[in-house]
C-alpha positions, 0 to 999 in steps of 0.5 A, spaced: 500 500 500 505 504 501 508 503 494 502 504 491 501 511 495 508 513 493 507 511 485 500 515 485 504 521 488 509 521 483 504 520 477 500 526 480 507 530 480 509 528 473 502 530 470 503 537 473 509 538 469 506 535 463 501 541 463 506 546 464 510 544 458 504 544 454 501 551 456 506 554 451 502 551 445 495 551 447 492 556 442 496 553 436 493 546 437 487 546 433 482 544 438 486 537 438 483 534 445 486 527 443 492 528 448 487 529 454 484 523 452 490 519 452 492 522 459 485 519 461 486 512 459 493 512 462 490 514 468 485 509 468 490 503 466 494 505 472 489 505 477 486 498 474 492 495 474 496 497 480 504 496 479 506 489 483 512 489 487 518 487 483 516 491 477 511 485 474 505 490 474 508 494 468 509 488 464 502 485 465 499 492 464 503 493 457 500 486 455 493 488 457 493 494 453 496 491 447 490 485 447 485 490 449 486 495 443 489 490 438 485 492 431 481 498 435 481 504 431 477 510 435 476 514 429 472 508 426 467 509 432 467 516 434 464 521 429 465 528 429 460 532 433 457 525 436 457 525 443 459 518 446 457 519 453 462 516 458 465 510 454 463 503 456 461 500 463 468 498 465 470 506 465 468 509 472 467 517 472 473 521 470 478 521 476 474 516 480 476 509 482 472 503 482 470 501 489 471 493 487 478 495 485 484 493 489 486 501 490 480 505 493 480 512 496 479 509 503 486 506 502 490 512 500 491 519 504 487 525 503 494 529 501 495 524 495 488 525 492 488 532 493 495 533 489 492 528 483 485 533 483 490 539 483 493 536 477 487 534 474 484 541 475 490 544 471 489 540 465 481 541 465 483 549 465 487 548 459 482 544 456 476 548 458 479 554 455 479 551 448 472 548 449 469 555 451 473 558 445 470 553 440 463 555 443 464 562 441 461 568 444 454 570 442 447 569 443 448 565 449 452 569 453 448 575 452 442 572 454 445 569 461 448 577 461 441 580 462 438 574 466 444 575 471 444 582 470 437 582 473 440 579 479 445 583 480 440 589 479 436 586 485 442 587 490 444 594 488 436 596 489 436 592 496 442 596 499 439 602 497 432 601 499 433 600 506 436 607 507 430 610 503 424 607 507 428 608 514 425 615 516 418 613 513 418 606 516 420 608 523 415 614 523 409 610 520 410 604 525 412 608 531 419 605 532 422 607 539 428 612 539 432 606 542 431 602 535 432 608 531 437 606 526 437 599 527 434 597 520 440 599 516 445 595 520 441 589 521 439 588 514 447 589 512 448 584 517 443 579 514 447 580 507 453 578 511 451 572 513 447 570 507 454 571 503 457 566 507 451 561 507 449 562 500 457 562 497 459 556 500 452 552 498 453 554 491 460 550 491 456 544 493 449 545 490 450 549 484 450 556 481 443 556 478 440 552 483 443 556 489 441 563 486 434 561 484 433 559 492 437 566 495 433 570 490 426 567 491 428 568 499 429 575 497 423 576 493 418 573 498 420 577 504 421 583 500 414 583 498 412 581 505 415 586 509 411 591 505 404 589 508 406 588 515 404 593 520 409 592 526 416 595 526 419 588 529 416 584 524 418 589 519 425 588 521 425 581 521 422 581 514 428 585 512 433 581 515 431 575 511 430 579 505 438 581 506 440 574 508 437 572 501 440 577 497 447 576 500 449 570 495 447 574 489 454 578 488 458 572 489 454 567 485 453 572 479 460 573 478 462 566 479 457 563 474 458 568 468 465 568 468 465 560 467 462 561 460 467 567 458 473 566 455 480 569 457 479 574 452 472 576 454 472 576 461 475 583 463 470 587 459 464 583 460 464 582 467 465 590 467 459 591 463 455 586 468 457 590 474 453 596 470 447 592 473 449 594 480 449 601 478 442 601 474 439 598 481 442 604 484 439 608 479 432 605 479 432 605 487 433 612 487 429 614 481 423 610 484 424 613 491 424 620 488 418 619 484 414 615 490 416 616 497 414 624 497 407 623 495 404 621 502 397 621 498 399 615 495 396 611 500 390 607 503 387 605 509 383 599 512 380 601 518 384 605 523 389 599 524 391 598 517 395 603 513 398 602 506 403 609 505 407 611 499 413 608 502 410 601 502 408 602 494 416 603 493 418 597 497 413 593 492 416 596 486 423 595 488 422 587 489 420 587 482 427 586 479 428 580 484 422 577 481 423 578 474 430 575 475 427 568 478 423 567 472 428 568 467 433 564 471 428 558 471 430 558 463 437 558 464 442 552 465 447 550 470 454 552 469 458 547 465 464 548 469 461 546 476 458 540 473 465 538 471 468 540 478 463 535 481 464 529 476 457 530 472 460 529 465 454 528 461 450 534 464 456 539 462 457 536 455 450 537 454 450 544 456 457 546 452 453 543 446 447 548 447 452 554 448 455 552 442 449 551 438 446 557 440 451 561 438 452 558 431 445 559 430 445 566 431 451 567 427 448 563 421 452 557 421 447 552 424 451 546 420 457 547 424 458 541 429 461 541 436 467 537 436 468 535 443 467 528 445 470 527 452 472 532 457 477 531 463 474 531 470 478 532 476 478 527 482 472 526 486 474 527 493 467 526 496 468 518 494 471 517 501 465 520 504 460 515 500 464 509 502 464 511 510 457 512 510 455 506 506 454 502 512 449 507 516 442 507 516 438 512 512 437 518 517 445 517 520 447 517 513 443 524 511 446 527 517 453 524 516 453 527 509 451 534 511 456 534 516 461 532 511 459 537 506 459 543 512 466 540 513 468 541 506 466 548 505 470 549 512 476 546 509 475 550 502 475 556 506 481 555 510 485 553 504 484 561 502 488 563 508 493 558 507 499 558 502 499 559 496 493 563 497 494 566 504 498 573 501 493 574 496 487 573 500 489 578 505 490 583 501 484 582 497 480 582 504 484 589 506 482 592 499 474 590 500 474 592 507 477 599 506 473 600 499 467 598 502 468 602 509 469 609 505 464 608 500 458 606 504 460 611 510 460 616 505 454 614 502 451 615 509 455 622 511 453 625 504 446 626 504 446 627 512 451 633 511 446 636 506 440 635 510 444 638 516 446 644 511 439 645 509 436 645 516 441 650 518 439 654 512 431 653 514 432 655 521 436 661 519 429 663 516 425 662 522 420 668 523 419 670 531 412 673 534 412 675 541 407 678 545 401 677 540 394 677 542 389 674 537 381 674 538 376 671 534 380 669 529 380 663 524 386 659 522 385 655 516 392 656 512 398 653 514 403 656 519 410 654 517 417 655 520 415 660 526 416 661 533 410 664 538 412 667 544 408 669 550 402 669 545 394 670 548 389 666 543 382 667 545 376 664 542 380 662 536 378 657 531 384 652 528 380 648 522 383 644 517 390 647 517 397 644 518 403 646 523 410 645 520 416 647 524 412 651 529 413 652 536 409 656 541 412 658 547 409 660 554 403 662 550 395 661 553 389 658 549 383 660 552 376 657 549 379 655 543 377 650 538 382 645 534 379 641 528 382 637 523 389 639 525 395 636 522 402 637 525 410 636 524 416 638 528 411 642 532 410 643 539 407 647 545 412 648 550 410 651 557 403 653 554 396 653 558 390 650 555 383 653 558 376 650 556 379 648 549 376 643 545 380 638 540 377 634 535 380 629 530 387 632 531 394 629 532 396 634 538 397 629 544 402 628 550 408 628 545 407 635 543 405 638 549 411 638 553 415 642 558 410 643 563 404 645 558 398 644 562 391 642 560 385 645 564 378 643 563 379 641 555 376 636 551 380 631 546 375 627 541 377 622 536 384 624 536 388 621 531 392 615 534 398 612 533 404 615 529 402 619 523 406 620 517 408 627 516 406 631 510 413 634 508 411 633 501 414 639 498 421 642 496 425 639 502 423 631 501 423 632 493 430 635 494 433 629 498 431 624 493 433 628 487 440 629 490 441 621 491 438 620 484 444 625 481 449 621 485 447 615 482 447 618 475 454 620 476 456 613 476 454 612 469 460 615 465 465 611 470 462 605 469 462 605 461 470 608 462 472 602 466 468 597 462 472 599 455 479 600 459 479 594 463 483 590 459 487 596 456 490 599 462 489 593 466 485 591 472 490 593 478 492 600 475 484 601 474 483 599 481 489 602 485 488 608 481 481 609 482 481 608 490 487 613 490 483 618 486 477 617 490 481 618 497 484 625 494 477 627 492 474 626 499 480 630 502 477 636 498 470 636 501 474 639 507 473 646 503 465 644 501 461 650 505 455 650 500 450 645 498 452 646 491 459 644 492 457 638 496 453 635 491 458 636 486 463 633 490 458 627 491 458 626 484 465 626 483 466 621 488 461 616 486 464 617 478 471 615 481 469 610 485 465 605 481 471 603 477 474 601 483 468 596 484 468 594 477 476 592 477 475 589 484 470 584 482 473 582 476 480 581 480 477 577 485 473 572 481 479 571 477 483 569 483 480 563 485 479 556 482 472 554 480 471 549 487 473 556 491 471 561 486 466 563 491 471 565 496 468 572 493 463 571 498 468 572 504 470 578 501 463 580 500 461 578 507 467 583 509 464 588 505 457 588 509 461 588 515 465 594 513 458 597 511 455 596 518 461 600 521 461 605 516 454 607 517 455 607 525 461 611 525 460 616 520 453 617 521 454 618 529 459 624 526 454 628 522 453 635 525 459 634 530 465 635 526 467 634 518 474 633 519 474 626 522 470 623 517 473 626 511 480 624 514 478 617 515 475 616 508 481 619 505 486 615 509 482 608 508 481 609 501 488 611 499 491 606 503 487 600 500 489 603 493 496 602 495 495 595 497 491 593 491 497 595 487 501 589 490 496 584 488 498 579 482 495 581 475 490 576 473 489 578 466 492 573 463 490 567 468 486 561 465 480 560 469 482 554 474 
C-alpha cells in the first residue's frame, strides 16, 4: 500500500509538469483534445492495474493494453460532433476509482488525492479554455448577461432601499428612539451572513440552483415586509430579505465568468457590474418619484395603513422577481458540473452554448467537436464509502456534516499558502473600499440635510407678545416661533403646523379641528376650556410643563402619523441621491472599455487613490452646491474601483473556491455596518474626522491593491 501511495504521488507530480510544458502551445493546437484523452486512459490503466512489487505490474499492464486495443481504431467509432457519453461500463467517472478495485480512496491519504485533483484541475483549465473558445461568444452569453444582470440589479436596489424607507418606516410604525437606526445595520448584517451561507452552498449545490433559492428568499420577504404593520416584524422581514440577497454578488460573478473566455472576461464582467449601478439608479429614481407623495396611500380601518413608502418597497422587489423567472430558463454552469464529476450534464450544456451561438451567427451546420472532457478527482468518494454502512437518517446527517466540513476546509485553504498573501490583501482592499464608500454614502446626504436645516432655521420668523381674538386659522403656519402669545376664542380648522413652536403662550376657549402637525410643539403653554377634535396634538407635543385645564380631546388621531413634508425639502433629498447615482454612469462605461487596456490593478489602485484625494477636498465644501458636486465626483471615481475589484477577485480563485468572493463580500457588509455607525454618529459634530478617515482608508487600500498579482492573463482554474 505504501508503494502504491508513493507511485500515485509521483504520477500526480509528473502530470503537473506535463501541463506546464504544454501551456506554451495551447492556442496553436487546433482544438486537438486527443492528448487529454490519452492522459485519461493512462490514468485509468494505472489505477486498474496497480504496479506489483518487483516491477511485474508494468509488464502485465503493457500486455493488457496491447490485447485490449489490438485492431481498435477510435476514429472508426467516434464521429465528429457525436457525443459518446462516458465510454463503456468498465470506465468509472473521470478521476474516480472503482470501489471493487484493489486501490480505493479509503486506502490512500487525503494529501495524495488532493495533489492528483490539483493536477487534474490544471489540465481541465487548459482544456476548458479551448472548449469555451470553440463555443464562441454570442447569443448565449448575452442572454445569461441580462438574466444575471437582473440579479445583480436586485442587490444594488436592496442596499439602497433600506436607507430610503428608514425615516418613513420608523415614523409610520412608531419605532422607539432606542431602535432608531437599527434597520440599516441589521439588514447589512443579514447580507453578511447570507454571503457566507449562500457562497459556500453554491460550491456544493450549484450556481443556478443556489441563486434561484437566495433570490426567491429575497423576493418573498421583500414583498412581505411591505404589508406588515409592526416595526419588529418589519425588521425581521428585512433581515431575511438581506440574508437572501447576500449570495447574489458572489454567485453572479462566479457563474458568468465560467462561460467567458480569457479574452472576454475583463470587459464583460465590467459591463455586468453596470447592473449594480442601474439598481442604484432605479432605487433612487423610484424613491424620488414615490416616497414624497404621502397621498399615495390607503387605509383599512384605523389599524391598517398602506403609505407611499410601502408602494416603493413593492416596486423595488420587482427586479428580484423578474430575475427568478428568467433564471428558471437558464442552465447550470458547465464548469461546476465538471468540478463535481457530472460529465454528461456539462457536455450537454457546452453543446447548447455552442449551438446557440452558431445559430445566431448563421452557421447552424457547424458541429461541436468535443467528445470527452477531463474531470478532476472526486474527493467526496471517501465520504460515500464511510457512510455506506449507516442507516438512512445517520447517513443524511453524516453527509451534511461532511459537506459543512468541506466548505470549512475550502475556506481555510484561502488563508493558507499559496493563497494566504493574496487573500489578505484582497480582504484589506474590500474592507477599506467598502468602509469609505458606504460611510460616505451615509455622511453625504446627512451633511446636506444638516446644511439645509441650518439654512431653514436661519429663516425662522419670531412673534412675541401677540394677542389674537376671534380669529380663524385655516392656512398653514410654517417655520415660526410664538412667544408669550394670548389666543382667545380662536378657531384652528383644517390647517397644518410645520416647524412651529409656541412658547409660554395661553389658549383660552379655543377650538382645534382637523389639525395636522410636524416638528411642532407647545412648550410651557396653558390650555383653558379648549376643545380638540380629530387632531394629532397629544402628550408628545405638549411638553415642558404645558398644562391642560378643563379641555376636551375627541377622536384624536392615534398612533404615529406620517408627516406631510411633501414639498421642496423631501423632493430635494431624493433628487440629490438620484444625481449621485447618475454620476456613476460615465465611470462605469470608462472602466468597462479600459479594463483590459490599462489593466485591472492600475484601474483599481488608481481609482481608490483618486477617490481618497477627492474626499480630502470636501474639507473646503461650505455650500450645498459644492457638496453635491463633490458627491458626484466621488461616486464617478469610485465605481471603477468596484468594477476592477470584482473582476480581480473572481479571477483569483479556482472554480471549487471561486466563491471565496463571498468572504470578501461578507467583509464588505461588515465594513458597511461600521461605516454607517461611525460616520453617521459624526454628522453635525465635526467634518474633519470623517473626511480624514475616508481619505486615509481609501488611499491606503489603493496602495495595497497595487501589490496584488495581475490576473489578466490567468486561465480560469
